[in-house]
PASEBA-1860 file (N, C-alpha, C; in nm, 3 decimals):
! residues 125
1> MKARGGSR> 4.705/-4.015/-8.521/4.704/-4.028/-8.378/4.717/-4.175/-8.342 ~ 4.797/-4.203/-8.241/4.818/-4.341/-8.200/4.697/-4.392/-8.123 ~ 4.672/-4.519/-8.133/4.556/-4.578/-8.067/4.574/-4.588/-7.916 ~ 4.696/-4.597/-7.870/4.720/-4.619/-7.727/4.802/-4.506/-7.665 ~ 4.764/-4.385/-7.686/4.832/-4.273/-7.622/4.938/-4.213/-7.710 ~ 5.032/-4.146/-7.648/5.137/-4.080/-7.723/5.106/-3.933/-7.738 ~ 5.190/-3.864/-7.809/5.171/-3.720/-7.824/5.057/-3.692/-7.920 ~ 4.984/-3.586/-7.892/4.874/-3.545/-7.977/4.908/-3.409/-8.038
9> PNAGRKRG> 4.879/-3.389/-8.163/4.909/-3.259/-8.223/4.824/-3.149/-8.160 ~ 4.885/-3.033/-8.137/4.822/-2.914/-8.081/4.769/-2.934/-7.939 ~ 4.820/-3.031/-7.866/4.776/-3.053/-7.728/4.866/-2.974/-7.634 ~ 4.813/-2.941/-7.517/4.893/-2.873/-7.415/4.874/-2.723/-7.416 ~ 4.947/-2.659/-7.329/4.938/-2.514/-7.313/4.997/-2.442/-7.433 ~ 4.932/-2.340/-7.478/4.982/-2.262/-7.591/5.101/-2.178/-7.544 ~ 5.204/-2.178/-7.619/5.326/-2.110/-7.579/5.317/-1.960/-7.600 ~ 5.363/-1.886/-7.496/5.379/-1.743/-7.508/5.255/-1.659/-7.486
17> LASITAEQ> 5.137/-1.714/-7.495/5.016/-1.634/-7.485/4.999/-1.577/-7.345 ~ 5.014/-1.659/-7.243/4.995/-1.613/-7.105/5.102/-1.511/-7.066 ~ 5.225/-1.532/-7.111/5.331/-1.439/-7.074/5.313/-1.304/-7.144 ~ 5.258/-1.304/-7.264/5.234/-1.178/-7.334/5.124/-1.098/-7.265 ~ 5.013/-1.164/-7.230/4.904/-1.092/-7.163/4.945/-1.049/-7.023 ~ 5.025/-1.129/-6.954/5.073/-1.090/-6.821/5.164/-0.968/-6.831 ~ 5.249/-0.964/-6.931/5.338/-0.849/-6.949/5.259/-0.723/-6.984 ~ 5.154/-0.737/-7.067/5.070/-0.622/-7.099/4.997/-0.571/-6.974
25> ARNYAIQR> 4.947/-0.663/-6.893/4.878/-0.625/-6.769/4.975/-0.556/-6.673 ~ 5.096/-0.606/-6.664/5.198/-0.546/-6.577/5.231/-0.404/-6.623 ~ 5.247/-0.385/-6.754/5.276/-0.251/-6.806/5.160/-0.155/-6.780 ~ 5.039/-0.203/-6.797/4.921/-0.119/-6.770/4.916/-0.079/-6.622 ~ 4.942/-0.175/-6.533/4.941/-0.146/-6.389/5.050/-0.045/-6.354 ~ 5.167/-0.059/-6.412/5.277/0.035/-6.386/5.238/0.176/-6.430 ~ 5.177/0.188/-6.547/5.135/0.320/-6.596/5.031/0.383/-6.506 ~ 4.930/0.306/-6.464/4.823/0.358/-6.378/4.877/0.400/-6.241
33> ITAELEPI> 4.960/0.315/-6.182/5.015/0.346/-6.049/5.107/0.466/-6.056 ~ 5.187/0.476/-6.159/5.277/0.591/-6.175/5.196/0.720/-6.190 ~ 5.086/0.715/-6.262/5.003/0.834/-6.280/4.938/0.878/-6.150 ~ 4.905/0.785/-6.062/4.836/0.816/-5.936/4.928/0.804/-5.816 ~ 5.057/0.811/-5.835/5.153/0.784/-5.728/5.143/0.885/-5.612 ~ 5.127/1.012/-5.642/5.121/1.114/-5.537/5.005/1.090/-5.439 ~ 4.880/1.073/-5.485/4.773/1.047/-5.389/4.786/0.912/-5.317 ~ 4.843/0.813/-5.384/4.862/0.683/-5.319/4.960/0.696/-5.204
41> LTGQIEAA> 5.074/0.759/-5.229/5.174/0.777/-5.123/5.120/0.865/-5.009 ~ 5.046/0.969/-5.044/4.988/1.055/-4.941/4.891/0.975/-4.854 ~ 4.809/0.893/-4.916/4.716/0.810/-4.841/4.787/0.711/-4.750 ~ 4.895/0.650/-4.799/4.969/0.555/-4.716/5.036/0.625/-4.598 ~ 5.092/0.742/-4.622/5.157/0.817/-4.514/5.054/0.860/-4.410 ~ 4.938/0.907/-4.456/4.832/0.947/-4.363/4.782/0.827/-4.283 ~ 4.769/0.712/-4.348/4.725/0.592/-4.276/4.829/0.549/-4.173 ~ 4.957/0.566/-4.205/5.063/0.529/-4.111/5.064/0.623/-3.991
49> KGMYYEVI> 5.030/0.750/-4.011/5.029/0.847/-3.901/4.900/0.843/-3.821 ~ 4.793/0.798/-3.879/4.661/0.803/-3.815/4.582/0.914/-3.881 ~ 4.467/0.881/-3.935/4.393/0.978/-4.014/4.277/1.036/-3.934 ~ 4.243/1.160/-3.969/4.123/1.225/-3.917/4.024/1.238/-4.032 ~ 3.900/1.210/-4.005/3.799/1.231/-4.109/3.672/1.285/-4.046 ~ 3.600/1.365/-4.126/3.479/1.432/-4.080/3.356/1.363/-4.135 ~ 3.254/1.352/-4.049/3.127/1.292/-4.087/3.018/1.384/-4.037 ~ 2.915/1.401/-4.115/2.800/1.480/-4.072/2.697/1.381/-4.019
57> DDQGEKVV> 2.659/1.397/-3.892/2.567/1.303/-3.830/2.422/1.334/-3.866 ~ 2.329/1.264/-3.804/2.186/1.277/-3.836/2.130/1.416/-3.803 ~ 2.188/1.486/-3.705/2.142/1.619/-3.668/2.206/1.727/-3.754 ~ 2.293/1.690/-3.846/2.358/1.787/-3.933/2.484/1.846/-3.873 ~ 2.531/1.791/-3.762/2.653/1.841/-3.699/2.774/1.766/-3.753 ~ 2.885/1.840/-3.760/3.009/1.782/-3.809/3.079/1.711/-3.693 ~ 3.113/1.584/-3.714/3.182/1.505/-3.613/3.316/1.462/-3.673 ~ 3.425/1.479/-3.595/3.559/1.443/-3.640/3.601/1.315/-3.569
65> YQQKPNAR> 3.640/1.216/-3.647/3.688/1.089/-3.593/3.837/1.076/-3.623 ~ 3.906/1.006/-3.535/4.046/0.976/-3.559/4.063/0.826/-3.572 ~ 4.133/0.786/-3.676/4.164/0.645/-3.696/4.303/0.620/-3.640 ~ 4.322/0.509/-3.573/4.453/0.478/-3.515/4.557/0.462/-3.625 ~ 4.684/0.492/-3.594/4.790/0.471/-3.693/4.799/0.324/-3.732 ~ 4.823/0.301/-3.858/4.834/0.165/-3.911/4.981/0.124/-3.911 ~ 5.017/0.035/-3.819/5.157/-0.005/-3.804/5.208/-0.083/-3.924 ~ 5.121/-0.160/-3.988/5.165/-0.237/-4.105/5.204/-0.146/-4.221
73> VAEYLISQ> 5.125/-0.041/-4.241/5.157/0.052/-4.349/5.288/0.125/-4.317 ~ 5.304/0.166/-4.191/5.428/0.233/-4.152/5.548/0.141/-4.171 ~ 5.535/0.017/-4.130/5.644/-0.079/-4.147/5.677/-0.100/-4.294 ~ 5.573/-0.108/-4.378/5.594/-0.126/-4.521/5.668/-0.007/-4.580 ~ 5.623/0.115/-4.546/5.688/0.234/-4.601/5.834/0.243/-4.558 ~ 5.860/0.214/-4.431/5.998/0.221/-4.382/6.084/0.115/-4.450 ~ 6.030/-0.006/-4.467/6.108/-0.111/-4.531/6.136/-0.079/-4.678 ~ 6.045/-0.004/-4.743/6.067/0.035/-4.881/6.177/0.141/-4.893
81> VIGKAKET> 6.183/0.229/-4.794/6.282/0.338/-4.800/6.417/0.292/-4.747 ~ 6.418/0.232/-4.630/6.544/0.195/-4.564/6.591/0.058/-4.610 ~ 6.499/-0.030/-4.634/6.532/-0.168/-4.668/6.478/-0.259/-4.560 ~ 6.442/-0.377/-4.599/6.383/-0.470/-4.504/6.490/-0.521/-4.408 ~ 6.452/-0.534/-4.282/6.546/-0.584/-4.182/6.578/-0.731/-4.211 ~ 6.699/-0.769/-4.179/6.743/-0.904/-4.202/6.676/-0.997/-4.101 ~ 6.614/-1.102/-4.151/6.545/-1.197/-4.064/6.609/-1.333/-4.082 ~ 6.721/-1.355/-4.014/6.790/-1.482/-4.026/6.777/-1.559/-3.895
89> TDLNIKVP> 6.784/-1.688/-3.907/6.778/-1.775/-3.791/6.901/-1.863/-3.791 ~ 6.970/-1.865/-3.678/7.090/-1.947/-3.666/7.048/-2.087/-3.625 ~ 7.069/-2.184/-3.712/7.032/-2.321/-3.683/7.148/-2.403/-3.629 ~ 7.264/-2.341/-3.612/7.379/-2.411/-3.557/7.380/-2.394/-3.406 ~ 7.294/-2.470/-3.341/7.285/-2.461/-3.195/7.318/-2.596/-3.135 ~ 7.363/-2.595/-3.012/7.391/-2.718/-2.940/7.271/-2.750/-2.853 ~ 7.219/-2.868/-2.869/7.104/-2.911/-2.789/7.159/-2.983/-2.667 ~ 7.114/-2.943/-2.546/7.172/-3.002/-2.425/7.114/-3.139/-2.391
97> FSLYELAK> 7.038/-3.199/-2.479/6.980/-3.330/-2.453/6.973/-3.408/-2.583 ~ 6.949/-3.535/-2.569/6.938/-3.623/-2.685/6.794/-3.669/-2.698 ~ 6.740/-3.664/-2.817/6.604/-3.712/-2.838/6.595/-3.861/-2.810 ~ 6.701/-3.933/-2.838/6.703/-4.076/-2.809/6.692/-4.101/-2.660 ~ 6.768/-4.025/-2.581/6.762/-4.039/-2.436/6.625/-4.000/-2.381 ~ 6.564/-3.894/-2.437/6.430/-3.855/-2.394/6.328/-3.965/-2.424 ~ 6.340/-4.027/-2.540/6.249/-4.135/-2.575/6.268/-4.254/-2.482 ~ 6.393/-4.284/-2.448/6.418/-4.395/-2.355/6.358/-4.365/-2.218
105> MRDAERLK> 6.371/-4.241/-2.170/6.315/-4.204/-2.040/6.162/-4.213/-2.044 ~ 6.102/-4.168/-2.152/5.957/-4.176/-2.164/5.910/-4.320/-2.164 ~ 5.980/-4.405/-2.239/5.943/-4.546/-2.243/5.963/-4.612/-2.108 ~ 6.066/-4.572/-2.033/6.088/-4.628/-1.900/5.976/-4.591/-1.805 ~ 5.920/-4.470/-1.822/5.808/-4.430/-1.738/5.682/-4.505/-1.776 ~ 5.662/-4.528/-1.906/5.540/-4.595/-1.951/5.543/-4.745/-1.922 ~ 5.660/-4.802/-1.925/5.673/-4.947/-1.905/5.728/-4.972/-1.765 ~ 5.655/-5.043/-1.686/5.701/-5.077/-1.551/5.730/-5.226/-1.545
113> MTDGQHYR> 5.837/-5.261/-1.479/5.873/-5.402/-1.467/5.787/-5.466/-1.358 ~ 5.728/-5.580/-1.387/5.640/-5.645/-1.289/5.711/-5.761/-1.219 ~ 5.746/-5.865/-1.289/5.807/-5.981/-1.222/5.946/-6.011/-1.277 ~ 6.022/-5.909/-1.308/6.162/-5.926/-1.347/6.183/-5.949/-1.495 ~ 6.091/-6.010/-1.564/6.111/-6.044/-1.704/6.006/-5.982/-1.794 ~ 5.888/-5.959/-1.743/5.778/-5.913/-1.827/5.751/-5.766/-1.801 ~ 5.708/-5.700/-1.902/5.674/-5.559/-1.894/5.525/-5.543/-1.919 ~ 5.466/-5.445/-1.861/5.327/-5.412/-1.893/5.318/-5.261/-1.916
121> VVNNK> 5.226/-5.218/-1.999/5.207/-5.077/-2.029/5.121/-5.018/-1.920 ~ 5.174/-4.913/-1.854/5.102/-4.850/-1.745/5.007/-4.743/-1.796 ~ 5.055/-4.655/-1.883/4.974/-4.545/-1.934/4.990/-4.543/-2.085 ~ 4.895/-4.592/-2.155/4.905/-4.603/-2.301/4.856/-4.473/-2.364 ~ 4.949/-4.387/-2.399/4.914/-4.258/-2.460/4.929/-4.267/-2.609
END
């Protein structure tokens, strides 16, 4: 090993270990989600439509509640089936003013001429 720095043997991140464990975790997640896909999709569709659920209150009576439809889940499901809507922004626009001219106008308002040659700051923002 060098006395003043330089490369050190076996230093740094170990190659390939993180990518192997990440790939194993990804495969495990795919297997689990695929096995439970039917109830997951049913739950998402029910959440998008608005769900009803029953609760037994303190007196032992059955009470039915309705949950509002979840717009985010509906939007997600539609974007998965149809495809996500294109979200582009046109940056080729004509600006009807100049930032330089606006700055000059602002400076003209802030600086007032007093005796023909000297300027003073009226409102220092």
